[in-house]
C-alpha positions as CSV (number, residue, x, y, z in Angstrom):
1,X,56.8,72.1,6.8
2,X,56.8,68.9,8.8
3,X,59.3,66.1,8.7
4,X,58.3,62.6,9.8
5,X,61.1,60.2,11.0
6,X,63.4,59.1,8.2
7,X,60.7,58.9,5.6
8,X,60.9,62.7,5.0
9,X,57.2,63.4,4.8
10,X,56.5,67.0,4.3
11,X,53.1,68.8,4.3
12,X,53.2,72.4,2.8
13,X,50.7,74.9,4.0
14,X,49.0,76.4,2.1
15,X,48.9,73.3,-0.1
16,X,49.6,73.8,-3.8
17,X,46.9,71.6,-5.3
18,X,47.4,72.7,-8.9
19,X,47.3,69.8,-11.3
20,X,45.3,66.6,-11.9
21,X,44.6,64.2,-9.0
22,X,43.2,60.7,-9.4
23,X,42.0,57.7,-7.3
24,X,44.7,55.1,-6.6
25,X,42.2,52.3,-6.3
26,X,38.5,51.6,-6.8
27,X,37.0,53.5,-3.8
28,X,34.2,52.1,-1.6
29,X,32.0,54.6,0.1
30,X,29.2,54.0,2.6
31,X,26.1,52.7,1.0
32,X,27.9,51.1,-0.6
33,X,29.0,53.3,-3.5
34,X,31.9,52.4,-5.8
35,X,33.7,55.2,-7.6
36,X,36.8,56.6,-9.1
37,X,37.7,60.3,-8.8
38,X,39.5,62.7,-11.2
39,X,40.0,66.2,-9.8
40,X,41.7,69.0,-11.7
41,X,42.7,72.2,-10.0
42,X,43.9,75.3,-11.8
43,X,46.3,78.0,-10.6
44,X,43.4,80.5,-10.9
45,X,41.4,78.6,-8.3
46,X,39.0,77.0,-10.8
47,X,38.4,73.3,-10.7
48,X,36.9,70.6,-12.9
49,X,35.9,67.3,-11.1
50,X,34.8,64.0,-12.4
51,X,33.3,61.3,-10.2
52,X,32.7,58.0,-12.0
53,X,30.2,55.6,-10.3
54,X,30.2,51.8,-10.8
55,X,28.0,48.8,-10.1
56,X,30.8,46.8,-8.6
57,X,33.6,47.1,-6.1
58,X,36.3,46.7,-8.7
59,X,35.1,49.5,-10.9
60,X,34.6,47.4,-14.0
61,X,30.9,48.3,-14.8
62,X,30.4,52.1,-15.1
63,X,26.9,53.4,-14.3
64,X,27.1,57.2,-14.6
65,X,29.4,60.1,-14.1
66,X,29.0,63.3,-12.2
67,X,30.9,66.3,-13.5
68,X,31.3,69.5,-11.6
69,X,32.9,72.9,-12.1
70,X,33.6,75.7,-9.6
71,X,36.2,77.5,-7.6
72,X,38.2,76.8,-4.5
73,X,40.6,78.8,-2.4
74,X,42.7,78.4,0.7
75,X,41.0,79.9,3.8
76,X,43.5,79.1,6.6
77,X,44.9,76.5,8.9
78,X,42.2,74.2,10.2
79,X,41.1,74.4,13.8
80,X,38.9,71.4,13.3
81,X,41.8,69.1,12.3
82,X,45.2,70.6,13.1
83,X,47.7,70.0,10.3
84,X,45.0,70.3,7.7
85,X,43.9,73.3,5.6
86,X,40.4,74.8,5.6
87,X,39.2,75.6,2.1
88,X,36.4,77.7,0.7
89,X,34.7,76.3,-2.4
90,X,31.7,77.0,-4.6
91,X,30.1,74.9,-7.3
92,X,28.6,76.5,-10.3
93,X,27.8,73.7,-12.8
94,X,27.0,70.0,-12.4
95,X,26.0,67.5,-15.0
96,X,25.1,63.8,-15.1
97,X,25.9,61.3,-17.8
98,X,24.4,57.8,-17.6
99,X,25.9,54.8,-19.5
100,X,22.9,52.4,-19.7
101,X,19.2,52.7,-20.3
102,X,18.2,51.3,-16.9
103,X,20.5,53.8,-15.1
104,X,19.3,56.7,-17.3
105,X,15.7,55.8,-16.4
106,X,16.6,55.5,-12.7
107,X,18.5,58.8,-12.6
108,X,15.7,60.7,-14.4
109,X,13.2,59.4,-11.9
110,X,15.4,60.4,-9.0
111,X,15.8,63.9,-10.3
112,X,12.1,64.3,-11.0
113,X,11.3,63.3,-7.5
114,X,13.2,66.4,-6.2
115,X,12.7,68.7,-9.2
116,X,9.2,67.9,-10.4
117,X,9.0,67.7,-14.2
118,X,12.6,68.6,-14.7
119,X,13.3,65.5,-16.9
120,X,10.6,66.1,-19.4
121,X,11.6,63.2,-21.7
122,X,13.3,59.9,-21.3
123,X,17.1,60.2,-20.6
124,X,19.4,58.4,-22.9
125,X,22.8,56.8,-22.3
126,X,25.9,58.9,-23.1
127,X,24.0,62.2,-23.0
128,X,25.0,65.0,-20.7
129,X,22.2,66.3,-18.4
130,X,22.5,69.4,-16.4
131,X,21.4,69.2,-12.7
132,X,22.9,72.4,-11.4
133,X,23.6,75.7,-13.1
134,X,24.3,78.9,-11.1
135,X,25.9,81.6,-13.2
136,X,28.2,80.1,-15.8
137,X,25.8,79.8,-18.7
138,X,22.2,80.5,-19.6
139,X,20.5,77.1,-19.1
140,X,17.7,75.9,-21.3
141,X,15.9,74.9,-18.2
142,X,16.6,78.1,-16.3
143,X,18.1,78.2,-12.8
144,X,18.0,74.8,-11.2
145,X,19.6,72.9,-8.3
146,X,18.6,69.2,-8.3
147,X,21.6,67.9,-6.3
148,X,19.4,66.8,-3.4
149,X,18.1,64.0,-5.6
150,X,21.5,62.2,-5.4
151,X,22.6,63.4,-2.0
152,X,25.5,64.9,-3.9
153,X,28.0,67.1,-2.1
154,X,31.6,68.3,-2.6
155,X,32.1,69.3,1.1
156,X,35.2,67.1,1.0
157,X,36.9,70.1,-0.6
158,X,36.5,72.0,2.7
159,X,39.3,70.1,4.3
160,X,42.6,69.2,2.6
161,X,46.1,68.1,3.4
162,X,49.0,67.6,0.9
163,X,51.7,65.1,1.8
164,X,54.9,64.4,0.1
165,X,56.8,61.3,1.1
166,X,59.5,59.0,-0.1
167,X,58.0,55.9,-1.8
168,X,60.4,53.2,-3.2
169,X,63.2,55.8,-3.6
170,X,60.9,58.3,-5.2
171,X,58.8,61.2,-4.1
172,X,55.1,60.4,-3.9
173,X,52.6,63.2,-3.5
174,X,49.2,62.5,-2.0
175,X,46.2,64.8,-1.6
176,X,43.9,64.0,1.3
177,X,40.3,65.4,1.2
178,X,37.6,65.6,3.8
179,X,35.6,62.6,4.9
180,X,32.1,61.8,3.6
181,X,29.3,61.2,6.2
182,X,28.4,57.5,6.4
183,X,24.7,58.5,6.4
184,X,23.9,59.6,2.9
185,X,21.0,61.8,4.0
186,X,23.4,63.9,6.2
187,X,26.1,64.4,3.6
188,X,25.0,67.8,2.3
189,X,24.9,69.2,5.9
190,X,28.1,67.6,7.2
191,X,31.3,69.5,7.5
192,X,34.4,67.2,7.4
193,X,36.3,66.5,10.6
194,X,38.6,63.8,9.2
195,X,40.0,62.6,5.9
196,X,38.7,60.0,3.5
197,X,40.5,56.6,3.7
198,X,41.8,56.9,0.1
199,X,44.0,59.9,-0.8
200,X,44.3,61.2,-4.4
201,X,47.6,60.8,-6.2
202,X,49.1,62.9,-8.9
203,X,48.2,61.5,-12.3
204,X,52.0,61.4,-13.1
205,X,52.6,58.7,-10.5
206,X,54.5,55.9,-12.3
207,X,53.7,53.3,-9.7
208,X,50.0,53.7,-9.9
209,X,48.4,52.1,-13.0
210,X,44.9,53.0,-11.8
211,X,46.0,56.7,-11.7
212,X,47.1,56.6,-15.3
213,X,43.9,54.8,-16.4
214,X,41.7,57.4,-14.6
215,X,43.9,60.3,-15.9
216,X,43.3,59.2,-19.6
217,X,39.5,59.1,-19.1
218,X,36.7,61.5,-19.6
219,X,32.9,61.5,-19.4
220,X,32.5,59.7,-22.8
221,X,35.2,57.2,-22.0
222,X,35.0,56.3,-18.3
223,X,37.9,54.2,-16.9
224,X,37.2,50.5,-16.7
225,X,39.6,48.7,-14.4
226,X,40.6,45.1,-15.1
227,X,38.7,42.5,-13.2
228,X,41.0,40.8,-10.7
229,X,40.7,37.7,-8.5
230,X,41.0,39.0,-5.0
231,X,42.8,36.8,-2.4
232,X,40.9,34.7,0.0
233,X,40.6,35.9,3.6
234,X,43.8,34.6,5.3
235,X,44.1,36.7,8.5
236,X,46.8,34.9,10.4
237,X,49.7,37.2,11.5
238,X,50.2,40.8,12.2
239,X,48.8,43.9,10.4
240,X,49.8,47.5,10.8
241,X,48.6,51.0,9.8
242,X,50.7,52.4,7.0
243,X,50.0,56.0,7.9
244,X,48.8,58.2,10.7
245,X,45.0,57.8,10.4
246,X,42.3,60.2,11.1
247,X,38.8,59.7,12.5
248,X,35.9,62.1,12.9
249,X,36.1,64.5,15.8
250,X,39.8,65.1,15.5
251,X,41.0,61.6,16.4
252,X,44.5,60.5,15.2
253,X,45.7,57.0,15.6
254,X,47.6,54.0,14.4
255,X,46.3,50.4,14.6
256,X,48.0,47.0,15.0
257,X,46.1,43.7,14.7
258,X,47.3,40.2,15.4
259,X,45.2,37.2,14.3
260,X,45.9,33.7,15.6
261,X,46.9,31.1,13.1
262,X,44.4,28.4,14.0
263,X,42.3,29.4,17.0
264,X,40.3,32.4,15.5
265,X,41.6,34.8,18.2
266,X,42.4,38.4,17.6
267,X,44.2,41.1,19.5
268,X,44.2,44.8,18.6
269,X,46.1,47.8,19.7
270,X,45.0,51.4,19.0
271,X,47.5,54.1,19.7
272,X,45.9,57.6,19.9
273,X,47.9,60.8,19.4
274,X,47.5,64.6,19.7
275,X,49.2,65.6,16.5
276,X,48.8,65.1,12.7
277,X,51.9,62.9,12.3
278,X,51.3,60.6,15.3
279,X,54.3,61.6,17.4
280,X,52.6,63.0,20.6
281,X,50.9,60.1,22.4
282,X,47.7,60.4,24.3
283,X,46.7,56.8,25.3
284,X,46.8,53.2,24.0
285,X,43.9,50.8,23.9
286,X,44.2,47.1,23.7
287,X,41.3,44.7,22.9
288,X,41.1,41.0,22.3
289,X,38.7,38.2,21.7
290,X,37.5,35.8,19.1
291,X,36.1,36.1,15.6
292,X,33.9,34.1,13.3
293,X,34.1,34.4,9.5
294,X,30.7,34.3,7.9
295,X,29.5,34.4,4.3
296,X,30.8,36.5,1.5
297,X,29.2,40.0,1.5
298,X,26.1,40.5,-0.7
299,X,26.9,44.2,-1.0
300,X,30.6,44.4,-1.5
301,X,32.1,41.8,-3.8
302,X,35.3,40.2,-2.6
303,X,34.5,41.1,1.1
304,X,33.4,38.9,4.0
305,X,31.0,39.3,6.8
306,X,33.0,38.7,10.0
307,X,31.8,38.9,13.7
308,X,34.2,40.0,16.3
309,X,33.6,39.0,19.9
310,X,35.2,41.4,22.4
311,X,36.3,39.6,25.6
312,X,38.9,41.9,27.2
313,X,39.8,45.6,27.0
314,X,42.7,47.6,28.5
315,X,43.8,51.2,28.4
316,X,47.3,52.7,29.0
317,X,47.7,56.4,29.7
318,X,50.6,57.9,27.6
319,X,50.2,61.5,28.7
320,X,50.0,63.0,32.2
321,X,46.8,64.9,31.5
322,X,45.1,61.7,30.4
323,X,46.2,60.0,33.6
324,X,44.9,63.0,35.7
325,X,41.6,63.0,34.0
326,X,41.1,59.2,34.5
327,X,42.1,59.6,38.2
328,X,39.4,62.3,38.6
329,X,36.8,60.1,37.0
330,X,37.8,57.2,39.2
331,X,36.3,59.1,42.2
332,X,32.9,59.4,40.5
333,X,30.0,57.2,39.7
334,X,31.2,56.1,36.3
335,X,34.8,55.2,36.6
336,X,37.1,54.0,33.8
337,X,38.2,50.6,35.0
338,X,38.6,49.9,38.7
339,X,39.7,52.1,41.6
340,X,43.5,51.8,41.0
341,X,45.5,54.9,40.4
342,X,46.3,55.6,36.8
343,X,50.0,56.0,36.1
344,X,51.9,56.5,32.8
345,X,52.7,53.4,30.9
346,X,50.7,51.0,33.1
347,X,47.7,49.3,31.6
348,X,44.4,49.0,33.4
349,X,41.7,46.6,32.5
350,X,38.4,48.3,31.7
351,X,36.4,45.2,30.7
352,X,34.1,45.3,33.7
353,X,33.3,48.9,33.3
354,X,32.4,48.2,29.6
355,X,34.8,50.7,28.3
356,X,36.0,54.1,29.5
357,X,33.3,56.9,29.7
358,X,35.8,59.9,30.1
359,X,37.5,58.8,26.8
360,X,34.2,58.2,25.0
361,X,35.0,54.5,24.7
362,X,32.3,51.9,25.0
363,X,32.7,48.1,24.8
364,X,30.2,46.1,22.7
365,X,30.1,42.3,23.2
366,X,29.9,41.7,19.5
367,X,30.9,43.9,16.5
368,X,29.7,43.2,13.0
369,X,32.6,43.7,10.6
370,X,33.3,43.7,6.9
371,X,36.8,42.5,5.8
372,X,38.5,42.3,2.5
373,X,42.0,41.3,1.4
374,X,43.9,42.9,-1.5
375,X,47.4,43.6,-2.6
376,X,49.5,46.2,-4.4
377,X,53.2,46.1,-3.5
378,X,52.1,44.7,-0.2
379,X,49.4,42.5,1.3
380,X,46.5,44.6,2.4
381,X,43.7,44.1,4.9
382,X,40.6,46.4,4.7
383,X,38.4,46.6,7.8
384,X,35.0,48.2,8.0
385,X,34.5,52.0,8.4
386,X,32.8,53.0,11.6
387,X,29.7,55.4,11.5
388,X,30.5,59.1,11.5
389,X,28.2,59.5,14.5
390,X,28.0,56.4,16.6
391,X,25.9,56.0,19.7
392,X,27.6,55.0,23.0
393,X,24.9,52.3,23.6
394,X,26.5,48.9,23.9
395,X,23.0,47.2,23.9
396,X,22.3,48.3,20.4
397,X,24.8,46.7,17.9
398,X,26.0,48.9,15.1
399,X,25.0,47.8,11.6
400,X,27.6,46.0,9.5
401,X,29.8,48.5,7.7
402,X,29.5,48.9,3.9
403,X,32.8,50.7,3.4
404,X,36.4,50.5,4.6
405,X,39.0,52.3,6.7
406,X,42.5,52.8,5.3
407,X,44.1,49.4,4.6
408,X,46.4,47.7,7.1
409,X,49.7,46.3,5.8
410,X,50.9,42.8,6.5
411,X,53.8,42.8,9.0
412,X,57.0,41.9,7.3
413,X,56.0,43.6,4.0
414,X,58.7,45.6,2.4
415,X,58.3,49.3,2.9
416,X,56.9,49.2,6.4
417,X,59.3,52.0,7.3
418,X,56.3,54.2,6.3
419,X,54.5,53.1,9.4
420,X,54.4,56.0,11.8
421,X,54.3,54.9,15.4
422,X,55.1,56.6,18.7
423,X,58.2,54.7,20.0
424,X,60.5,51.7,19.6
425,X,58.3,49.9,22.1
426,X,55.4,49.9,19.6
427,X,57.6,49.2,16.6
428,X,58.6,45.9,18.2
429,X,55.0,45.0,18.2
430,X,55.2,44.3,14.5
431,X,56.7,40.9,15.3
432,X,55.9,40.3,19.0
433,X,52.5,40.5,20.8
434,X,51.9,43.7,22.6
435,X,52.9,43.7,26.3
436,X,51.9,46.7,28.4
437,X,53.5,47.2,31.8
438,X,55.6,49.8,33.6
439,X,58.0,50.1,30.6
440,X,59.1,53.7,30.1
441,X,57.5,55.7,27.3
442,X,59.3,58.4,25.4
443,X,56.9,61.4,25.9
444,X,56.5,64.5,23.8
445,X,54.8,67.7,25.0
446,X,51.1,67.4,23.9
447,X,49.7,70.3,22.0
448,X,46.8,71.2,19.7
449,X,43.7,69.8,21.5
450,X,42.5,69.4,25.0
451,X,41.5,66.3,27.0
452,X,38.0,67.9,27.2
453,X,37.6,67.7,23.5
454,X,38.8,64.0,23.5
455,X,36.3,63.2,26.3
456,X,33.4,64.4,24.1
457,X,34.4,62.3,21.1
458,X,32.7,59.1,20.1
459,X,35.3,56.3,19.8
460,X,33.3,53.1,19.9
461,X,35.4,50.1,20.8
462,X,35.4,47.2,18.4
463,X,37.7,45.9,15.7
464,X,37.6,49.6,14.8
């Protein structure tokens, strides 16, 4: 069990996932894809999963549902992502149900492209069509596996973490599942190394109207969320991570953004940690520059295309091993920053070196972003999800994201005690601009991963 500050967050291992788990909001996956999830796990290890897919980012126009059955079991503590659980799973039966004639026609053509002649007649709305059957039943079509047609994978079940935390004086339970590769063509081969931005909540959560709507749904009655008018993009002020976030390749971090009220400036701080609850600091990264808000997104309704111009970057070592590694690299041909000695708690500017090679950080002059505002009990800011495998080539800009990271919460929102940061120095940053100098840092003994693993990770600098 783990306890996190005064919020009393616990994470049992092995996780007891028995029960029904649902999406807490309309989820946006790379592509983009818009979906709601309803996962039911039985004590015996069996599972029944429903993924509802939609034509819009508010999940008001259902297109089709994927239903899957299989088995899952706890394998052991994860070495890929410490604090998570490795799971073994198998899928035995998958069906598709379209909801409109155009979608039925589109899906049957997709399946026939992979399984030639499988859809022998025109598919119809609200009919269930089998696309995978291993052993459960004798299929009229015989043994088939047509999942490649849809790039469908449930590898997210390979990595899980159960968290219980106090939420508005009650206990809220969340189930985190493995991340989905941002490149659709690589999803079926990718093994998760982080979590998806949106955890699943128990269907009994009284503070989650979306959860209750999804819980009461089935294939023939997909959930239809109410259309809402999303707030305009008002960025001015500070925004904080509401949880310890994960990124591919075993990265753990919290983020803090400050946007100028009138001058379109931005400043960001990324605090990287060794451990799963963000208490053992590695290093901090500060970036700043200007931004330009473009047009509304043509792919994700309610979102805006925003360009971030990176003008200055600095790094602060928070762990002796990080400082030693940076000092060793300072003697080589590709130093991180200048020739100054790296010491704990003292920031060095790395703008001229265009990042920090030993930490896998590159600095791009411009970063194409996707931003969206929303609200639940708090004001939320969603920023674009970075590619699962990004190239450290600053001359080739990354494509604009089509999905989001975990939301940032507006500073001053009630309930920000859930924010998990490394020290009182960083907590103060919720209301004051970050200032790095020789201020002392409360250090914990780093464990779990090595600096060598960090150096091999891809952490592309931008408005991450």
